[in-house]
C-alpha positions in Angstrom: -86.1 -42.5 20.4 -83.7 -41.4 23.1 -80.5 -43.4 23.9 -78.5 -42.9 27.1 -74.8 -43.3 26.4 -71.9 -43.5 28.9 -68.7 -42.3 27.3 -65.3 -42.9 28.9 -61.7 -43.6 27.9 -59.0 -46.1 28.7 -55.2 -46.1 28.6 -52.7 -49.0 28.8 -52.2 -50.1 32.5 -49.9 -52.3 34.5 -51.0 -55.9 35.1 -50.7 -55.9 38.9 -52.8 -52.9 39.9 -53.8 -52.7 43.5 -57.4 -52.2 44.4 -58.3 -48.6 45.1 -61.3 -47.0 46.7 -63.3 -44.0 45.5 -65.9 -41.7 47.1 -68.6 -39.6 45.6 -70.7 -37.1 47.5 -74.5 -37.7 47.7 -77.2 -35.6 49.3 -76.2 -36.7 52.8 -72.7 -38.1 53.1 -70.8 -40.2 50.6 -71.1 -43.4 48.5 -68.0 -45.6 47.8 -66.8 -48.1 45.4 -63.6 -50.2 44.8 -61.8 -50.2 41.4 -58.6 -51.1 39.7 -59.1 -48.6 36.9 -60.3 -45.0 36.9 -62.7 -45.8 34.0 -64.1 -48.6 36.2 -64.9 -46.2 39.0 -66.6 -43.8 36.6 -68.7 -46.6 35.1 -69.8 -47.8 38.5 -71.0 -44.4 39.6 -73.1 -43.9 36.4 -74.6 -47.4 36.4 -75.6 -47.0 40.1 -77.5 -43.8 39.5 -78.8 -43.5 35.9 -80.5 -45.6 33.3 -77.9 -46.3 30.6 -78.3 -48.1 27.2 -74.7 -48.5 26.3 -71.2 -47.9 27.5 -68.7 -46.7 24.9 -65.0 -46.9 25.9 -62.4 -45.1 23.7 -58.8 -46.3 23.9 -55.6 -46.2 22.1 -52.9 -48.7 21.2 -51.9 -50.9 24.1 -55.2 -50.8 25.9 -56.6 -53.8 24.0 -55.3 -57.1 22.6 -55.9 -58.6 19.2 -58.2 -61.3 20.6 -60.4 -59.0 22.7 -64.1 -58.7 22.0 -64.5 -55.0 21.0 -68.0 -55.2 19.6 -71.0 -54.5 21.8 -71.5 -57.1 24.4 -73.5 -57.4 27.6 -71.9 -56.6 30.9 -72.0 -60.2 31.9 -69.6 -61.1 29.0 -66.7 -60.3 31.4 -67.6 -63.3 33.5 -66.1 -65.5 30.8 -62.7 -64.0 31.9 -63.0 -65.1 35.6 -60.9 -68.2 35.0 -58.2 -66.2 33.1 -54.9 -65.1 34.6 -55.6 -61.4 35.2 -51.9 -60.6 34.4 -52.6 -61.7 30.8 -55.6 -59.4 30.3 -55.4 -56.2 28.4 -56.7 -53.0 30.0 -60.0 -53.4 28.2 -60.4 -57.0 29.1 -59.6 -56.2 32.7 -62.3 -53.5 32.6 -64.8 -56.0 31.3 -63.7 -58.5 34.0 -64.2 -55.9 36.8 -67.5 -54.6 35.5 -68.9 -58.2 35.3 -67.9 -58.7 38.9 -69.7 -55.5 39.8 -72.8 -56.7 38.0 -72.5 -60.1 39.8 -72.1 -58.3 43.2 -68.7 -60.0 43.8 -66.2 -58.5 46.2 -62.6 -57.5 45.2 -60.3 -60.4 44.5 -58.9 -61.6 47.8 -55.4 -62.3 46.5 -55.1 -58.6 45.7 -56.4 -57.2 49.0 -55.1 -59.8 51.5 -51.6 -58.5 51.3 -48.9 -60.9 52.2 -48.8 -59.9 55.9 -48.4 -62.6 58.6 -51.6 -63.6 60.4 -50.3 -62.3 63.8 -49.7 -58.9 62.2 -53.2 -58.8 60.8 -54.7 -59.7 64.2 -52.6 -56.9 65.8 -53.9 -54.5 63.2 -57.5 -55.5 63.8 -57.0 -55.1 67.6 -55.5 -51.6 67.0 -58.3 -50.6 64.7 -60.9 -51.6 67.3 -59.1 -49.9 70.1 -58.7 -46.7 68.1 -62.4 -46.7 67.2 -63.5 -47.2 70.8 -61.0 -44.7 72.3 -61.1 -41.8 70.0 -63.5 -39.1 71.1 -64.1 -37.9 67.6 -65.5 -41.3 66.7 -67.9 -41.5 69.7 -71.0 -41.5 67.6 -69.5 -43.4 64.6 -70.4 -47.1 64.2 -67.6 -49.5 63.3 -69.1 -50.2 59.9 -68.8 -46.4 59.2 -65.2 -46.1 60.3 -63.9 -46.1 56.7 -66.3 -43.3 55.9 -65.2 -41.3 59.0 -61.5 -41.6 58.0 -62.3 -40.4 54.5 -64.2 -37.4 55.6 -61.9 -36.2 58.4 -58.3 -35.3 57.6 -57.6 -34.8 61.3 -58.9 -38.2 62.4 -57.2 -40.0 59.5 -53.8 -38.5 60.3 -54.3 -39.3 63.9 -55.2 -42.9 63.0 -52.0 -43.5 60.9 -49.8 -41.7 63.3 -51.1 -43.8 66.3 -50.9 -47.0 64.3 -47.2 -46.7 63.4 -46.4 -45.5 66.9 -48.1 -48.5 68.4 -46.5 -50.9 65.8 -43.1 -49.4 65.0 -42.0 -52.6 63.4 -44.4 -51.8 60.5 -42.8 -48.5 59.8 -40.4 -50.0 57.2 -43.3 -51.7 55.4 -46.0 -49.1 55.4 -47.5 -49.5 51.9 -48.7 -53.1 52.3 -49.9 -52.3 55.8 -51.9 -49.3 54.6 -53.4 -51.3 51.7 -54.5 -54.1 54.0 -56.1 -51.7 56.5 -58.0 -49.9 53.7 -59.2 -53.3 52.4 -60.3 -54.4 55.9 -62.2 -51.2 56.7 -63.8 -51.1 53.2 -65.0 -54.7 53.7 -66.5 -53.7 57.0 -68.3 -50.7 55.4 -72.0 -51.3 55.5 -73.5 -52.3 52.1 -75.8 -49.3 51.8 -72.7 -47.1 51.6 -71.4 -48.9 48.5 -72.4 -48.3 44.9 -74.8 -50.9 43.5 -75.8 -51.6 40.0 -79.4 -50.4 39.2 -81.5 -53.4 38.2 -82.5 -51.5 35.0 -78.9 -51.5 33.9 -78.3 -55.3 34.1 -78.7 -55.6 30.3 -76.4 -52.6 29.5 -74.0 -53.3 26.6 -70.3 -52.2 26.5 -68.2 -51.7 23.4 -64.8 -50.3 22.5 -63.8 -47.7 19.8 -60.1 -47.5 19.0 -58.1 -44.2 18.6 -56.0 -45.6 15.7 -57.7 -43.5 13.1 -57.1 -40.4 15.2 -53.3 -40.6 14.8 -53.4 -38.9 11.4 -53.8 -35.3 12.1 -54.9 -34.5 8.6 -57.9 -36.9 9.0 -58.6 -35.8 12.6 -61.9 -34.0 12.1 -63.2 -36.6 9.6 -62.4 -39.3 12.0 -64.0 -37.5 14.9 -67.2 -37.1 12.8 -67.1 -40.8 11.9 -66.8 -41.7 15.6 -69.7 -39.3 16.3 -71.9 -41.3 13.9 -70.7 -44.5 15.4 -71.8 -43.3 18.9 -75.1 -41.7 18.0 -76.1 -44.2 15.3 -78.1 -41.3 13.9 -80.8 -41.6 16.6 -83.1 -38.7 17.2 -81.8 -37.9 20.7 -78.7 -38.8 22.7 -78.3 -38.2 26.5 -74.6 -38.3 27.2 -73.0 -39.3 30.5 -69.2 -38.8 30.6 -66.5 -40.0 32.9 -63.1 -38.1 32.6 -60.2 -40.1 34.1 -56.9 -39.1 35.6 -55.0 -42.1 34.0 -53.9 -40.3 30.9 -54.1 -36.7 29.7 -54.2 -37.7 26.0 -57.2 -39.9 26.5 -59.0 -37.2 28.5 -58.2 -34.7 25.8 -59.6 -37.0 23.2 -62.9 -37.5 25.1 -63.2 -33.8 25.7 -62.8 -33.1 21.9 -65.4 -35.8 21.1 -67.7 -34.3 23.7 -67.3 -30.8 22.3 -68.2 -32.0 18.8 -71.1 -34.1 19.9 -72.8 -31.4 21.9 -71.9 -28.2 20.0 -72.0 -29.2 16.4 -74.8 -27.5 14.4 -78.1 -29.4 14.5 -76.9 -31.7 17.3 -79.5 -33.5 19.3 -76.9 -34.8 21.8 -77.3 -33.5 25.3 -74.7 -33.6 28.1 -76.6 -34.9 31.1 -73.7 -35.6 33.5 -70.0 -35.2 33.6 -67.9 -36.9 36.3 -64.2 -36.4 36.9 -62.1 -39.2 38.6 -59.1 -38.2 40.6 -56.8 -40.7 42.2 -55.4 -39.5 45.6 -52.9 -42.1 46.8 -52.2 -40.4 50.1 -55.9 -40.4 51.1 -58.2 -43.2 52.1 -60.1 -42.9 48.8 -59.9 -41.2 45.4 -62.5 -38.6 44.5 -65.3 -38.8 42.0 -66.9 -35.4 41.4 -70.0 -34.4 39.6 -68.6 -31.5 37.4 -71.5 -31.2 35.0 -71.9 -27.5 35.9 -68.5 -26.7 37.4 -66.2 -28.2 34.7 -67.5 -25.9 32.0 -66.2 -28.0 29.1 -67.6 -25.6 26.5 -65.9 -22.6 28.1 -62.7 -24.6 28.4 -62.7 -25.5 24.7 -63.5 -22.0 23.7 -60.4 -20.9 25.7 -58.3 -23.6 24.1 -59.4 -22.7 20.6 -58.9 -19.0 21.3 -55.3 -19.7 22.1 -54.6 -22.3 19.4 -56.5 -20.5 16.6 -55.8 -16.8 17.5 -52.9 -17.0 20.0 -55.1 -15.4 22.7 -54.5 -16.6 26.3 -56.9 -14.3 28.1 -59.6 -17.0 28.7 -57.1 -19.5 29.9 -55.7 -16.9 32.3 -59.2 -16.4 33.6 -59.6 -20.1 34.2 -56.3 -20.2 36.1 -57.3 -17.2 38.2 -60.6 -18.7 39.1 -59.0 -22.0 40.0 -56.9 -20.4 42.7 -54.1 -22.9 41.9 -50.7 -22.0 43.2 -48.9 -24.9 41.4 -45.6 -23.6 39.9 -45.9 -25.7 36.8 -49.5 -24.5 36.0 -48.5 -20.9 36.6 -45.4 -21.4 34.5 -47.6 -22.8 31.6 -50.0 -19.8 31.9 -47.1 -17.3 31.8 -45.5 -19.1 28.8 -48.9 -19.0 27.0 -49.0 -15.3 27.8 -45.6 -14.8 26.2 -46.8 -16.5 23.0 -50.0 -14.3 23.1 -48.1 -11.0 23.7 -45.4 -12.0 21.2 -47.9 -12.6 18.5 -49.9 -9.5 19.2 -46.8 -7.3 19.0 -45.1 -9.3 16.2 -42.3 -9.9 18.8 -40.9 -13.2 17.4 -38.3 -13.7 20.1 -41.0 -13.5 22.8 -43.1 -16.1 20.9 -40.1 -18.4 20.8 -39.4 -17.8 24.5 -43.0 -18.9 25.3 -42.8 -22.0 23.2 -39.4 -23.1 24.6 -40.8 -22.6 28.1 -43.8 -24.8 27.3 -41.4 -27.4 25.9 -39.4 -27.5 29.2 -42.6 -27.7 31.3 -44.1 -30.5 29.2 -41.0 -32.7 29.7 -42.5 -33.6 33.1 -45.2 -36.3 32.6 -46.4 -36.5 36.1 -46.8 -33.0 37.5 -50.4 -32.6 36.2 -51.6 -35.6 38.2 -50.2 -34.0 41.4 -51.9 -30.7 40.7 -55.2 -31.3 42.5 -58.6 -31.2 40.8 -57.7 -28.3 38.5 -54.8 -30.3 37.3 -57.2 -32.0 35.0 -58.2 -28.7 33.4 -54.6 -27.9 32.6 -53.7 -31.5 31.6 -56.4 -31.0 28.8 -55.0 -27.6 27.9 -51.4 -29.0 27.8 -52.5 -32.0 25.7 -54.2 -29.7 23.2 -51.0 -27.6 22.9 -48.9 -30.8 22.5 -51.3 -31.9 19.7 -51.2 -28.6 17.9 -47.6 -27.5 18.4 -46.1 -30.9 17.5 -42.4 -30.6 16.4 -42.1 -27.2 18.1 -42.1 -28.9 21.5 -39.6 -31.6 20.5 -35.9 -31.8 21.1 -33.5 -29.6 23.2 -32.2 -27.2 20.6 -33.7 -24.0 19.2 -37.0 -24.3 17.4 -36.3 -25.1 13.7 -36.9 -21.9 11.8 -39.0 -23.5 9.0 -41.2 -25.4 11.6 -42.0 -22.1 13.3 -42.8 -20.5 10.0 -45.2 -23.4 9.0 -46.8 -23.3 12.4 -47.5 -19.6 12.2 -48.7 -19.8 8.7 -51.0 -22.8 9.5 -52.7 -20.7 12.1 -53.1 -17.8 9.6 -50.9 -15.5 11.6 -49.9 -14.0 8.3 -48.3 -10.7 9.5 -46.4 -12.6 12.1 -45.2 -15.1 9.6 -43.9 -12.4 7.3 -42.1 -10.8 10.3 -40.7 -14.1 11.3 -39.3 -14.8 7.8 -37.9 -11.3 7.3 -36.2 -11.2 10.7 -35.0 -14.8 11.1 -34.4 -16.1 7.6 -31.0 -14.4 7.0 -29.4 -16.1 10.0 -30.7 -19.5 8.8 -29.7 -18.9 5.2 -26.1 -18.1 6.3 -25.7 -20.8 9.0 -27.1 -23.5 6.8 -24.7 -22.7 4.0 -27.3 -21.7 1.5 -25.7 -18.2 1.2 -22.8 -17.0 3.3 -19.9 -14.5 3.2 -16.8 -16.3 4.6 -15.6 -19.9 4.0 -12.2 -19.7 5.6 -11.0 -18.4 9.0 -7.9 -16.9 7.3 -10.2 -14.7 5.2 -12.1 -13.4 8.3 -10.0 -10.2 8.7 -10.4 -9.2 5.1 -14.1 -9.9 5.0 -14.6 -8.0 8.3 -12.8 -5.0 6.8 -15.1 -5.0 3.8 -18.1 -5.0 6.1 -16.4 -2.2 8.2 -16.1 -0.1 5.0 -19.9 -0.4 4.6 -20.4 0.6 8.2 -18.2 3.7 7.7 -20.4 4.8 4.8 -23.5 4.9 7.0 -24.8 7.7 9.2 -24.5 7.1 12.9 -28.3 6.6 13.2 -28.0 3.9 10.5 -25.5 1.7 12.4 -28.4 -0.5 13.6 -28.5 -1.9 10.1 -25.3 -3.8 10.8 -26.1 -5.1 14.3 -26.6 -8.4 12.6 -24.1 -9.0 9.8 -26.0 -12.0 8.5 -29.1 -9.9 8.1 -27.2 -7.1 6.5 -25.4 -9.4 4.1 -28.6 -11.1 2.9 -31.0 -8.2 2.8 -29.1 -5.0 2.3 -25.6 -5.4 1.0 -24.9 -3.9 -2.5 -28.5 -2.9 -3.1 -27.1 0.1 -5.0 -25.5 -2.4 -7.5 -29.0 -2.9 -9.1 -29.1 0.6 -10.5 -29.4 0.5 -14.3 -29.9 -3.3 -14.2 -33.0 -5.2 -15.2 -35.5 -4.6 -18.0 -38.4 -2.2 -17.9 -41.2 -3.5 -15.6 -38.9 -6.3 -14.2 -39.4 -6.9 -10.5 -36.5 -5.1 -8.7 -36.5 -7.8 -6.1 -35.8 -10.4 -8.8 -33.0 -8.1 -10.2 -31.4 -7.9 -6.7 -31.6 -11.7 -6.2 -29.8 -12.2 -9.5 -27.1 -9.7 -8.6 -26.5 -11.4 -5.2 -26.4 -14.8 -6.9 -23.7 -13.5 -9.3 -21.5 -12.6 -6.3 -20.8 -16.3 -5.9 -18.5 -15.9 -9.0 -17.2 -12.5 -7.8 -13.5 -11.6 -8.7 -13.6 -8.0 -7.5 -11.6 -7.7 -4.3 -13.5 -4.6 -3.3 -16.8 -6.6 -3.1 -17.8 -9.3 -0.7 -17.9 -12.7 -2.4 -20.9 -14.9 -1.8 -20.6 -18.7 -1.2 -23.2 -21.4 -1.4 -23.5 -25.1 -0.8 -26.5 -25.4 -3.1 -26.0 -27.6 -6.1 -27.4 -25.0 -8.4 -27.3 -21.3 -8.5 -30.9 -21.3 -9.7 -32.0 -22.7 -6.3 -30.0 -20.0 -4.6 -31.5 -17.2 -6.7 -35.0 -18.6 -6.1 -34.7 -18.6 -2.3 -33.2 -15.1 -2.3 -36.0 -13.8 -4.5 -38.6 -15.5 -2.3 -37.1 -13.8 0.8 -36.9 -10.3 -0.9 -40.5 -10.8 -2.1 -41.7 -11.5 1.4 -40.1 -8.2 2.6 -41.6 -6.3 -0.3 -45.1 -7.8 0.5 -44.8 -7.0 4.2 -43.7 -3.4 3.6 -46.5 -2.7 1.0 -49.2 -4.2 3.3 -47.9 -2.2 6.3 -48.0 0.9 4.1 -51.5 0.2 3.0 -52.6 -0.2 6.6 -50.9 3.0 7.6 -52.6 4.8 4.7 -56.0 3.5 5.7 -55.5 4.8 9.2 -54.3 8.2 7.9 -57.4 8.5 5.8 -59.6 7.6 8.8 -60.5 4.1 7.6 -60.3 1.4 10.2 -59.3 -1.2 7.6 -58.4 -1.2 4.0 -61.2 -1.8 1.5 -62.6 -5.3 1.5 -61.4 -6.0 -2.0 -57.9 -4.7 -1.1 -58.0 -6.8 2.1 -58.9 -9.9 0.2 -56.1 -9.2 -2.3 -53.6 -8.6 0.5 -54.5 -12.0 2.1 -53.9 -13.8 -1.2 -50.7 -11.9 -1.7 -49.4 -12.8 1.8 -50.4 -16.4 1.4 -48.8 -16.8 -2.0 -45.6 -15.1 -0.9 -45.3 -17.3 2.3 -46.0 -20.5 0.4 -43.5 -19.6 -2.2 -40.8 -18.9 0.4 -41.5 -22.2 2.2 -41.3 -24.1 -1.0 -38.0 -22.5 -2.2 -36.4 -22.6 1.3 -37.1 -26.4 1.6 -35.7 -27.0 -1.9 -32.5 -25.0 -1.1 -32.2 -26.8 2.2 -32.5 -30.2 0.5 -29.5 -29.3 -1.6 -27.2 -28.3 1.3 -28.4 -31.1 3.6 -25.5 -33.0 5.1 -22.8 -31.0 3.4 -21.6 -29.1 6.5 -19.8 -26.2 4.7 -17.3 -24.2 6.6 -19.4 -21.2 7.4 -17.4 -18.5 9.4 -19.6 -16.1 11.3 -18.8 -12.4 11.7 -20.6 -10.4 14.3 -21.8 -6.8 14.4 -19.3 -6.2 17.2 -16.5 -7.5 15.1 -17.4 -5.1 12.3 -17.9 -2.1 14.7 -14.4 -2.6 16.3 -12.8 -3.0 12.8 -14.5 0.2 11.7 -13.2 2.1 14.7 -9.6 0.9 13.9 -10.0 2.0 10.3 -11.1 5.4 11.4 -7.9 5.8 13.4 -5.8 4.5 10.4 -7.1 7.3 8.3 -6.0 9.9 10.8 
């Protein structure tokens, strides 16, 4: 048995929506419909052209009320709401109301479209419309009942119409929106019936039901929930023909429907077939919005492959191709693409600052909620891409400060960017260990000069080509300082990184004025030693794996042996997980303490070292 399903989405809406008009191209010309909701317009198109068994509407919190009938009901169920105050209806109840009116062949509610204009103004508008139709050469062969259609199809005629109207009626210039709405309503009412979408008789018994997104909020259960919804839609029938309407109301709902569509159609063994995919675009400055048949042009499978390529592997190439093919010149979209390229290149080159730059740029762009809607047809593509990034990046896109170090580590690890995660930890952890108060070198501004001189002595002991080691004093203090102190320490076979972590922890109790004293806000020295060892272990793992890769290349092998590669992956995962665990435990102990951490820069130490050179001479 084959079922024909129409799938669409719904978001919370205002209660006093104006009637809008939508056009869809047919073999010769256009068909039209009126609608309050994008979802309504999409449903009307499909029900006017294809045999449908059931309409499934997916919506989130706020799009339905507790008393709404969410189970499968006939289209006529909405007629029970005719006597209700529309302002009290939820988005879904309003959709049911509107679709019932469509099935009953009722016109738009007059109180919405007969805008509060005086009767004499309405008569003046009607007279102008008639005169414009009769006097415009471009409309010579256009019947009056096709004037709405002519204004939709010709930008030149439409602009000429509005310009002439407000020139002839200058008193209406300060009240243009109600005037435009009334004119659209009047012309649409005059449009001949054959130009308006009508319900196919075979669809009079179609049912409609609502599926909530509530279970989708838990990201850990996301795939399971999606599969459960898939079963709810297909009911395990043999074949499913799917008709989809993607709306411009809300990017999150569109993203959800696209995810569902991808799973339904591409999952192994699927007998679900995408028959038609329509995109709905509201264009407030035009006579009508646009409904497009994008079954072929939208390329949802290619789009999701591009999204997954970026989210799973950090590769933006396919999205760049989509952008180039779109021809879009929108600065926000191009900005998003360049930001994604920064993430891509940064991950490929293990350039963590470039990755952070890309993510921070995305954060800034995503603060604008409206720009996607104003980005034309391809804005929908990129609204889906942006929503997928929002869903995946989560906390990385929140706030106005730098990206929290550990959040970035977890994100990189979750995506199995293991080498990049190791690099991120090794390069960024020292600054965070110092600034957080987990382990730092100066707790009093009055001690700054003395501590700086101790670091300067270390710099003077280096060769000039080694000065880079002290560009970041935080990094030097955590990773390198007093490594030589481990000589002769530790038992046979003991991990040297653990020995060094113990030595550095002991510096908290240092009484030797020639050594730099360590400070910690941790409650226990054990927590400090654990996080230091975790950090040193990450560096050790990274170095050994890099060495193994280099050896493999030297020996002419493209990759290390499979067994070695598997062991390396386990080693990397274990070291990263151990670091995350120990870092969070140490952070929990210093949380809220706000120790007085005094920062010393590489420039401070360089200047002090130069002064000490001159003192010797």
